[in-house]
DRENDREN-506444 format. One record per residue (C-alpha): residue in three letters; x, y, z. Coordinates in nm, 4 decimals, m for minus. Layout:
! residues N
- ALA, X, Y, Z
...
END
This chain:
! residues 437
- UNK, 0.0000, 0.0000, 0.0000
- UNK, 0.1189, 0.3513, m0.0737
- UNK, 0.0097, 0.7153, m0.0824
- UNK, m0.0420, 0.9300, m0.3912
- UNK, m0.0670, 1.3006, m0.4668
- UNK, m0.1014, 1.4917, m0.7904
- UNK, 0.1419, 1.7500, m0.9325
- UNK, m0.0241, 2.0411, m0.7534
- UNK, m0.0560, 1.8533, m0.4252
- UNK, m0.4282, 1.9267, m0.3873
- UNK, m0.5430, 1.5677, m0.4579
- UNK, m0.4232, 1.2891, m0.2261
- UNK, m0.5051, 0.9252, m0.1611
- UNK, m0.3776, 0.6747, 0.0948
- UNK, m0.3812, 0.2975, 0.1089
- UNK, m0.3526, 0.2543, m0.2688
- UNK, m0.2132, m0.0558, m0.4394
- UNK, 0.0144, 0.0530, m0.7245
- UNK, 0.0676, m0.1824, m1.0189
- UNK, 0.3218, m0.1060, m1.2928
- UNK, 0.2174, m0.3079, m1.5995
- UNK, 0.4662, m0.3501, m1.8808
- UNK, 0.2263, m0.4027, m2.1700
- UNK, m0.1383, m0.4246, m2.2724
- UNK, m0.1772, m0.7824, m2.1526
- UNK, m0.0578, m0.6939, m1.8033
- UNK, m0.2996, m0.3994, m1.7906
- UNK, m0.5845, m0.6326, m1.8876
- UNK, m0.4822, m0.8834, m1.6205
- UNK, m0.4669, m0.6160, m1.3518
- UNK, m0.8107, m0.4789, m1.4458
- UNK, m0.9668, m0.8234, m1.4583
- UNK, m0.8293, m0.9271, m1.1196
- UNK, m0.9256, m0.5997, m0.9527
- UNK, m1.2782, m0.6249, m1.0933
- UNK, m1.3104, m0.9795, m0.9583
- UNK, m1.2174, m0.8455, m0.6128
- UNK, m1.4709, m0.5642, m0.6409
- UNK, m1.1979, m0.2993, m0.6472
- UNK, m1.1846, 0.0331, m0.8307
- UNK, m0.9071, 0.0919, m1.0853
- UNK, m0.7486, 0.4191, m1.1972
- UNK, m0.4595, 0.4609, m1.4439
- UNK, m0.2166, 0.7448, m1.3848
- UNK, 0.0365, 0.9264, m1.5978
- UNK, 0.1904, 1.2554, m1.4868
- UNK, m0.0812, 1.3334, m1.2315
- UNK, m0.1158, 1.6808, m1.3813
- UNK, m0.4937, 1.7059, m1.3376
- UNK, m0.6113, 1.9406, m1.0633
- UNK, m0.9552, 1.7843, m1.0310
- UNK, m1.0141, 1.4459, m0.8704
- UNK, m1.0591, 1.2776, m1.2089
- UNK, m0.7522, 1.0547, m1.1640
- UNK, m0.7714, 1.0060, m0.7886
- UNK, m0.7419, 0.6350, m0.7057
- UNK, m0.9379, 0.4466, m0.4403
- UNK, m0.8102, 0.0883, m0.4512
- UNK, m0.5777, 0.0133, m0.7443
- UNK, m0.3664, 0.2566, m0.9418
- UNK, m0.2089, 0.1539, m1.2722
- UNK, 0.1161, 0.3410, m1.3292
- UNK, 0.1651, 0.3489, m1.7070
- UNK, 0.5233, 0.4782, m1.7151
- UNK, 0.6502, 0.1477, m1.8597
- UNK, 0.4080, 0.1587, m2.1539
- UNK, 0.5718, 0.4207, m2.3722
- UNK, 0.7072, 0.4868, m2.7196
- UNK, 0.5901, 0.4678, m3.0788
- UNK, 0.4298, 0.1375, m3.1656
- UNK, 0.3762, 0.2015, m3.5382
- UNK, 0.4302, 0.4752, m3.7980
- UNK, 0.2390, 0.4733, m4.1268
- UNK, 0.4038, 0.7219, m4.3587
- UNK, 0.1433, 0.6749, m4.6318
- UNK, m0.1416, 0.7964, m4.4109
- UNK, 0.0550, 1.0033, m4.1605
- UNK, m0.0906, 0.8065, m3.8711
- UNK, 0.1130, 0.6936, m3.5720
- UNK, 0.0221, 0.4607, m3.2861
- UNK, 0.1718, 0.5631, m2.9535
- UNK, 0.1742, 0.3785, m2.6224
- UNK, m0.0560, 0.5328, m2.3636
- UNK, 0.2023, 0.6281, m2.1012
- UNK, 0.4191, 0.8329, m2.3376
- UNK, 0.4638, 1.1880, m2.2121
- UNK, 0.3858, 1.4611, m2.4615
- UNK, 0.7370, 1.6073, m2.4545
- UNK, 0.8809, 1.2675, m2.5503
- UNK, 0.6137, 1.2106, m2.8147
- UNK, 0.6965, 1.5460, m2.9744
- UNK, 1.0632, 1.4472, m2.9983
- UNK, 0.9820, 1.1034, m3.1417
- UNK, 0.7498, 1.2515, m3.4037
- UNK, 1.0050, 1.5146, m3.5029
- UNK, 1.2555, 1.2343, m3.5557
- UNK, 1.0113, 1.0889, m3.8087
- UNK, 0.9542, 1.4259, m3.9757
- UNK, 0.6056, 1.4510, m3.8243
- UNK, 0.4211, 1.6692, m3.5739
- UNK, 0.0911, 1.6985, m3.3921
- UNK, m0.1137, 1.9696, m3.5568
- UNK, m0.1910, 2.1477, m3.2281
- UNK, m0.0831, 2.1259, m2.8644
- UNK, m0.1495, 2.2854, m2.5298
- UNK, 0.1177, 2.4866, m2.3520
- UNK, 0.2203, 2.2121, m2.1061
- UNK, 0.3877, 1.8945, m2.2318
- UNK, 0.4467, 1.6847, m1.9188
- UNK, 0.1168, 1.4915, m1.9422
- UNK, 0.0870, 1.1396, m2.0779
- UNK, m0.0912, 1.1167, m2.4120
- UNK, m0.3728, 0.9076, m2.2640
- UNK, m0.4261, 1.1483, m1.9756
- UNK, m0.4215, 1.4488, m2.2055
- UNK, m0.6885, 1.3134, m2.4377
- UNK, m0.9040, 1.1694, m2.1577
- UNK, m0.9351, 1.5081, m1.9874
- UNK, m0.9885, 1.7136, m2.3036
- UNK, m0.6506, 1.8902, m2.3154
- UNK, m0.6432, 2.1521, m2.5908
- UNK, m0.4363, 2.4323, m2.7321
- UNK, m0.5546, 2.7447, m2.9059
- UNK, m0.6464, 2.8336, m3.2636
- UNK, m0.9570, 2.9394, m3.4539
- UNK, m0.9490, 2.6324, m3.6830
- UNK, m0.8032, 2.3751, m3.4445
- UNK, m0.9638, 2.1453, m3.1911
- UNK, m0.8184, 1.9762, m2.8860
- UNK, m0.5694, 1.6899, m2.8956
- UNK, m0.8598, 1.4431, m2.9010
- UNK, m0.9669, 1.5633, m3.2469
- UNK, m0.6438, 1.4152, m3.3847
- UNK, m0.7350, 1.0621, m3.2693
- UNK, m0.8284, 0.8078, m3.5359
- UNK, m0.8084, 0.4945, m3.3216
- UNK, m0.7790, 0.3669, m2.9653
- UNK, m0.6823, 0.0444, m2.7917
- UNK, m0.8604, 0.0046, m2.4577
- UNK, m0.9136, m0.2360, m2.1720
- UNK, m1.2788, m0.2589, m2.0689
- UNK, m1.4084, m0.3328, m1.7209
- UNK, m1.4187, m0.7086, m1.7817
- UNK, m1.0499, m0.7105, m1.8796
- UNK, m1.1149, m0.7491, m2.2510
- UNK, m0.8868, m0.5751, m2.5002
- UNK, m1.0765, m0.3809, m2.7672
- UNK, m0.9894, m0.1446, m3.0483
- UNK, m1.2147, 0.1282, m3.1769
- UNK, m1.2120, 0.3754, m3.4638
- UNK, m1.4628, 0.5479, m3.6934
- UNK, m1.5177, 0.2068, m3.8571
- UNK, m1.4859, m0.0279, m3.5573
- UNK, m1.7042, 0.0271, m3.2504
- UNK, m1.7549, 0.3892, m3.3628
- UNK, m1.9757, 0.4791, m3.0656
- UNK, m1.6952, 0.3860, m2.8251
- UNK, m1.4330, 0.5673, m3.0322
- UNK, m1.6488, 0.8790, m3.0517
- UNK, m1.6940, 0.9052, m2.6753
- UNK, m1.3587, 0.7693, m2.5548
- UNK, m1.1635, 1.0444, m2.7290
- UNK, m1.2588, 1.2516, m2.4231
- UNK, m1.3603, 0.9612, m2.2020
- UNK, m1.2704, 1.0979, m1.8557
- UNK, m1.1259, 0.7560, m1.7756
- UNK, m1.4833, 0.6359, m1.7272
- UNK, m1.5042, 0.3949, m2.0228
- UNK, m1.1853, 0.1927, m1.9871
- UNK, m0.8068, 0.2107, m1.9653
- UNK, m0.6480, 0.3446, m2.2838
- UNK, m0.3345, 0.1484, m2.3707
- UNK, m0.2553, 0.2925, m2.7169
- UNK, m0.3617, 0.5971, m2.9174
- UNK, m0.3529, 0.6268, m3.2969
- UNK, m0.3120, 0.9865, m3.4106
- UNK, m0.3344, 1.1588, m3.7457
- UNK, m0.0189, 1.3692, m3.7686
- UNK, 0.1047, 1.6325, m4.0138
- UNK, 0.4476, 1.6910, m4.1681
- UNK, 0.6859, 1.8626, m3.9285
- UNK, 0.6301, 2.2392, m3.9490
- UNK, 0.7472, 2.5651, m3.7967
- UNK, 0.5708, 2.8541, m3.6266
- UNK, 0.6577, 3.2211, m3.6243
- UNK, 0.5772, 3.3560, m3.2802
- UNK, 0.5078, 3.7232, m3.2138
- UNK, 0.4810, 3.7937, m2.8423
- UNK, 0.4375, 4.1208, m2.6623
- UNK, 0.2233, 4.3465, m2.4452
- UNK, m0.1114, 4.4904, m2.5517
- UNK, m0.3492, 4.7153, m2.3558
- UNK, m0.6579, 4.5292, m2.2366
- UNK, m0.8928, 4.7683, m2.4164
- UNK, m0.7093, 4.7101, m2.7441
- UNK, m0.7262, 4.3331, m2.6967
- UNK, m1.1013, 4.3468, m2.6383
- UNK, m1.1577, 4.5765, m2.9360
- UNK, m0.9483, 4.3636, m3.1713
- UNK, m1.0264, 4.0169, m3.0353
- UNK, m1.2129, 3.8885, m3.3424
- UNK, m0.9546, 4.0424, m3.5743
- UNK, m0.6644, 3.8829, m3.3855
- UNK, m0.8190, 3.5366, m3.3691
- UNK, m0.8899, 3.5508, m3.7433
- UNK, m0.5523, 3.6926, m3.8454
- UNK, m0.3336, 3.4434, m3.6574
- UNK, m0.3482, 3.0652, m3.6702
- UNK, m0.3002, 3.0367, m3.2932
- UNK, m0.3803, 3.3311, m3.0669
- UNK, m0.3800, 3.3572, m2.6891
- UNK, m0.3539, 3.6302, m2.4289
- UNK, m0.2916, 3.6765, m2.0576
- UNK, m0.4522, 3.9542, m1.8549
- UNK, m0.2713, 4.0662, m1.5408
- UNK, m0.5360, 4.1330, m1.2722
- UNK, m0.5444, 4.4844, m1.1258
- UNK, m0.3773, 4.6254, m1.4372
- UNK, m0.4897, 4.7360, m1.7818
- UNK, m0.2209, 4.5217, m1.9468
- UNK, m0.2135, 4.1914, m2.1323
- UNK, 0.0539, 3.9739, m2.2905
- UNK, m0.0416, 3.8368, m2.6324
- UNK, 0.0978, 3.5395, m2.8222
- UNK, 0.0332, 3.5454, m3.1981
- UNK, 0.1506, 3.2341, m3.3829
- UNK, 0.1588, 3.1746, m3.7586
- UNK, 0.2276, 2.8318, m3.9119
- UNK, 0.5178, 2.8065, m4.1604
- UNK, 0.6534, 2.5246, m4.3802
- UNK, 0.9979, 2.4080, m4.2734
- UNK, 1.1605, 2.5035, m4.6017
- UNK, 1.1190, 2.8713, m4.5106
- UNK, 1.3785, 2.8172, m4.2385
- UNK, 1.4016, 2.8635, m3.8628
- UNK, 1.5069, 3.1660, m3.6595
- UNK, 1.4937, 3.0429, m3.2991
- UNK, 1.5692, 3.2418, m2.9878
- UNK, 1.9322, 3.2472, m2.8861
- UNK, 2.0173, 3.0289, m2.5903
- UNK, 2.0618, 3.3203, m2.3501
- UNK, 1.7389, 3.4925, m2.4633
- UNK, 1.5386, 3.1719, m2.4232
- UNK, 1.6868, 3.1205, m2.0757
- UNK, 1.6241, 3.4822, m1.9756
- UNK, 1.2595, 3.4914, m2.0876
- UNK, 1.1353, 3.1367, m2.0342
- UNK, 1.3379, 3.0221, m1.7359
- UNK, 1.4582, 3.3254, m1.5417
- UNK, 1.1724, 3.5745, m1.5925
- UNK, 0.8763, 3.3408, m1.6537
- UNK, 0.9713, 3.0871, m1.3863
- UNK, 1.2401, 3.2006, m1.1416
- UNK, 1.1399, 3.5669, m1.1063
- UNK, 0.7704, 3.4828, m1.1379
- UNK, 0.8148, 3.2272, m0.8605
- UNK, 0.9740, 3.4943, m0.6402
- UNK, 0.6837, 3.7347, m0.6994
- UNK, 0.4267, 3.4647, m0.6243
- UNK, 0.6073, 3.3751, m0.3014
- UNK, 0.6238, 3.7423, m0.2006
- UNK, 0.2553, 3.7854, m0.2764
- UNK, 0.1641, 3.4851, m0.0634
- UNK, 0.3505, 3.6342, 0.2322
- UNK, 0.2280, 3.9913, 0.1853
- UNK, m0.0978, 4.0341, m0.0057
- UNK, m0.0443, 4.4098, m0.0240
- UNK, 0.2438, 4.3501, m0.2662
- UNK, 0.0377, 4.1587, m0.5264
- UNK, m0.1003, 4.4597, m0.7110
- UNK, 0.2294, 4.6481, m0.7520
- UNK, 0.4046, 4.3220, m0.8398
- UNK, 0.1431, 4.2567, m1.1120
- UNK, 0.2095, 4.5996, m1.2577
- UNK, 0.5815, 4.5229, m1.2692
- UNK, 0.5271, 4.1729, m1.4130
- UNK, 0.2993, 4.3032, m1.6885
- UNK, 0.5877, 4.5156, m1.8169
- UNK, 0.8750, 4.2720, m1.7562
- UNK, 0.8326, 4.0640, m2.0715
- UNK, 0.8942, 4.2721, m2.3810
- UNK, 0.8258, 4.2066, m2.7481
- UNK, 0.9972, 3.9146, m2.9166
- UNK, 0.9654, 3.7466, m3.2570
- UNK, 1.1138, 3.4089, m3.3455
- UNK, 1.0521, 3.1010, m3.5622
- UNK, 1.1021, 2.7483, m3.4364
- UNK, 0.9621, 2.3962, m3.4623
- UNK, 0.5932, 2.3964, m3.3773
- UNK, 0.6082, 2.1966, m3.0554
- UNK, 0.8827, 2.4212, m2.9187
- UNK, 0.6605, 2.7246, m2.9722
- UNK, 0.3362, 2.5693, m2.8516
- UNK, 0.4775, 2.4553, m2.5176
- UNK, 0.6421, 2.6388, m2.2290
- UNK, 0.8096, 2.5224, m1.9073
- UNK, 0.5943, 2.5675, m1.5961
- UNK, 0.8048, 2.5410, m1.2813
- UNK, 0.5811, 2.7384, m1.0434
- UNK, 0.3171, 2.5036, m0.9021
- UNK, m0.0431, 2.6145, m0.9044
- UNK, m0.4063, 2.5040, m0.8995
- UNK, m0.6263, 2.5860, m1.1959
- UNK, m0.9853, 2.6186, m1.3087
- UNK, m1.0641, 2.6599, m1.6808
- UNK, m1.4073, 2.7270, m1.8255
- UNK, m1.5169, 2.7151, m2.1906
- UNK, m1.7748, 2.9648, m2.3133
- UNK, m1.9153, 3.0210, m2.6631
- UNK, m1.6534, 3.1982, m2.8709
- UNK, m1.9080, 3.4647, m2.9638
- UNK, m1.9278, 3.5538, m2.5932
- UNK, m1.5519, 3.5783, m2.5389
- UNK, m1.5210, 3.9561, m2.5120
- UNK, m1.8260, 3.9920, m2.2890
- UNK, m1.6979, 3.7058, m2.0725
- UNK, m1.3590, 3.8743, m2.0229
- UNK, m1.5262, 4.2020, m1.9369
- UNK, m1.7475, 4.0211, m1.6859
- UNK, m1.4476, 3.8536, m1.5218
- UNK, m1.2479, 4.1777, m1.5027
- UNK, m1.5423, 4.3553, m1.3414
- UNK, m1.6038, 4.0740, m1.0930
- UNK, m1.2388, 4.0482, m0.9836
- UNK, m1.1881, 4.4204, m0.9425
- UNK, m1.5151, 4.4632, m0.7528
- UNK, m1.4368, 4.1736, m0.5191
- UNK, m1.1439, 4.3293, m0.3377
- UNK, m0.9461, 4.0066, m0.3855
- UNK, m0.5755, 4.0279, m0.4642
- UNK, m0.5028, 3.7886, m0.7540
- UNK, m0.1414, 3.7203, m0.8444
- UNK, m0.1686, 3.4882, m1.1472
- UNK, m0.2647, 3.6152, m1.4941
- UNK, m0.5967, 3.5076, m1.6473
- UNK, m0.5394, 3.3089, m1.9672
- UNK, m0.7582, 3.3387, m2.2797
- UNK, m0.7603, 3.0895, m2.5700
- UNK, m0.9947, 2.9766, m2.8487
- UNK, m1.0746, 2.6482, m3.0250
- UNK, m1.2829, 2.5179, m3.3132
- UNK, m1.6012, 2.3196, m3.2570
- UNK, m1.5804, 1.9399, m3.2646
- UNK, m1.8102, 1.6353, m3.2584
- UNK, m1.6924, 1.4667, m2.9364
- UNK, m1.9740, 1.4189, m2.6800
- UNK, m1.7925, 1.5461, m2.3685
- UNK, m1.5412, 1.7774, m2.5335
- UNK, m1.5656, 2.1311, m2.4009
- UNK, m1.5966, 2.2400, m2.7657
- UNK, m1.8650, 1.9850, m2.8528
- UNK, m2.0830, 2.1418, m3.1255
- UNK, m1.9730, 2.4979, m3.0480
- UNK, m1.6768, 2.7243, m3.1225
- UNK, m1.5248, 2.7987, m2.7869
- UNK, m1.3208, 3.0475, m2.5901
- UNK, m1.1404, 2.9399, m2.2757
- UNK, m1.0730, 3.1423, m1.9641
- UNK, m0.8242, 2.9873, m1.7210
- UNK, m0.7760, 3.0984, m1.3620
- UNK, m0.4831, 3.0067, m1.1364
- UNK, m0.3696, 3.0437, m0.7780
- UNK, m0.0457, 2.9237, m0.6147
- UNK, m0.0460, 2.5610, m0.5016
- UNK, m0.1389, 2.5379, m0.1356
- UNK, m0.3487, 2.8548, m0.1381
- UNK, m0.7244, 2.8396, m0.0789
- UNK, m0.8821, 2.8818, m0.4221
- UNK, m1.2450, 2.8340, m0.3172
- UNK, m1.3524, 3.1998, m0.3018
- UNK, m1.1712, 3.3108, m0.6197
- UNK, m1.2768, 3.0203, m0.8377
- UNK, m1.6305, 3.0417, m0.7008
- UNK, m1.6428, 3.4141, m0.7789
- UNK, m1.5449, 3.3846, m1.1452
- UNK, m1.7513, 3.0681, m1.2002
- UNK, m2.0590, 3.2475, m1.0691
- UNK, m1.9836, 3.5534, m1.2824
- UNK, m1.9578, 3.3400, m1.5967
- UNK, m2.2614, 3.1243, m1.5262
- UNK, m2.4836, 3.3260, m1.7621
- UNK, m2.2628, 3.2071, m2.0521
- UNK, m2.3258, 2.8378, m1.9705
- UNK, m1.9584, 2.7499, m1.9247
- UNK, m1.8235, 2.3972, m1.9558
- UNK, m1.5380, 2.2833, m1.7302
- UNK, m1.2059, 2.1433, m1.8389
- UNK, m1.2319, 1.7941, m1.6891
- UNK, m0.8783, 1.7906, m1.5554
- UNK, m0.9184, 2.1231, m1.3763
- UNK, m1.1112, 2.2367, m1.0729
- UNK, m1.4826, 2.3141, m1.0821
- UNK, m1.7999, 2.2532, m0.8805
- UNK, m2.0448, 2.1436, m1.1528
- UNK, m2.2381, 1.8190, m1.1076
- UNK, m2.4300, 1.5898, m1.3402
- UNK, m2.7501, 1.7917, m1.3068
- UNK, m2.5804, 2.1068, m1.4336
- UNK, m2.3600, 1.9359, m1.6915
- UNK, m2.6525, 1.7533, m1.8510
- UNK, m2.7812, 2.0933, m1.9598
- UNK, m2.4414, 2.2083, m2.0883
- UNK, m2.3609, 1.9077, m2.3094
- UNK, m2.6196, 1.8081, m2.5744
- UNK, m2.4836, 1.4498, m2.5843
- UNK, m2.4356, 1.4065, m2.2100
- UNK, m2.6968, 1.1315, m2.1728
- UNK, m2.5503, 0.9480, m2.4727
- UNK, m2.2137, 0.9338, m2.2975
- UNK, m2.3613, 0.8216, m1.9647
- UNK, m2.5630, 0.5465, m2.1343
- UNK, m2.2444, 0.4171, m2.2994
- UNK, m2.0580, 0.4305, m1.9676
- UNK, m2.3397, 0.2344, m1.8017
- UNK, m2.3228, m0.0317, m2.0724
- UNK, m1.9436, m0.0860, m2.0709
- UNK, m1.8845, m0.0401, m1.6959
- UNK, m2.2137, m0.0998, m1.5121
- UNK, m2.0367, m0.1954, m1.1870
- UNK, m1.8213, 0.1160, m1.1865
- UNK, m1.4801, m0.0488, m1.1963
- UNK, m1.3338, 0.2757, m1.3321
- UNK, m1.5381, 0.5225, m1.1303
- UNK, m1.4395, 0.7373, m0.8333
- UNK, m1.5999, 1.0171, m0.6324
- UNK, m1.5292, 1.2780, m0.9001
- UNK, m1.6853, 1.0728, m1.1796
- UNK, m1.9857, 0.9852, m0.9640
- UNK, m2.0356, 1.3570, m0.9188
- UNK, m2.0042, 1.4699, m1.2801
- UNK, m2.1679, 1.1686, m1.4476
- UNK, m2.3822, 1.0154, m1.1754
- UNK, m2.3116, 0.6752, m1.0222
- UNK, m2.3078, 0.3624, m1.2441
- UNK, m2.6278, 0.1543, m1.2224
- UNK, m2.4738, m0.1433, m1.0356
- UNK, m2.2353, 0.0490, m0.8135
END
């Protein structure tokens, strides 16, 4: 028996049996034996979810031994990757094959199976989350059977399991549709909040991948405007010292100091935010896509992220700014804004609607209840959907109204795992308990 905690330290479990399977067959055996004992099973990768979605009760399957590329099909551009492979390693392996994922989030420590199961996404007007790149899955169901699914084989399972919350089975391999390795020209720099709001539609249309960060208690934002480029146009990456200065020293070391100071003396947060909003200047560079999409995150935090209709993005930001400034709270972390295309995945945050994402953070170990509750309440009129791997307080009753295909997903879950082998308290809350729990 052992104890477990996630990356942020806000989710913990004791008395857990940890099994480290080496392949699909050993995963199936572990699931089958746990089910026979009436135990609950949870796989784990990096533990980078802030919600309780991956919190184990009885048995935890550590997938760190199930990694690497299983198959590369150059004719179709599809690759099959083992479920425990971390995104940073997958990006390197794909680049070695002259391939790339078409879009990524800004953190690359997650396992591929954890990232898709929680609905991890990046930003871009025409691009969906990582799950939209999936063309096939290998899974272990609650009875220990090994199944594969795709648009042509068990399509209902494939459709839902692309963002399956870990409720349908244990993913052991993911088949992705990749694209030829490409570059991105990044333009990063400050922009007044009023200008961002006035030009939001223009900016999201002009750039392939656009995101922004608003510094609370200031009128300043940092924008990231990325344009896709073919490799033959060449690269112009940041110099080693400039990359270290911006991404390591300023964005992590100095930012960590300011967060620590703010935790000790709340009165310093507002002046520190004003300084931080001006610390990172303009920079332009071109590098391989995955190196631009992702950034190191050394400062630990807890996060809530809510998806609203893209058409409501500007009004949503204005609502959040008003709520925070009227609350009297001192908020140290920037508020992140991204966009994504609509998709056809039942429990994707972008299911059947173009989406904008607002992400809220507080330092790990700090009480986030009041802040996250404040902004969630302020955004409620926009019918937000929660990122499944991040903190929120929505339950099945609320979520059923937010997701048109919610009942379809729950019915599938009830059919493939009626005894709730893969459930836990979080899933019982957001989906309702399985019928034979």
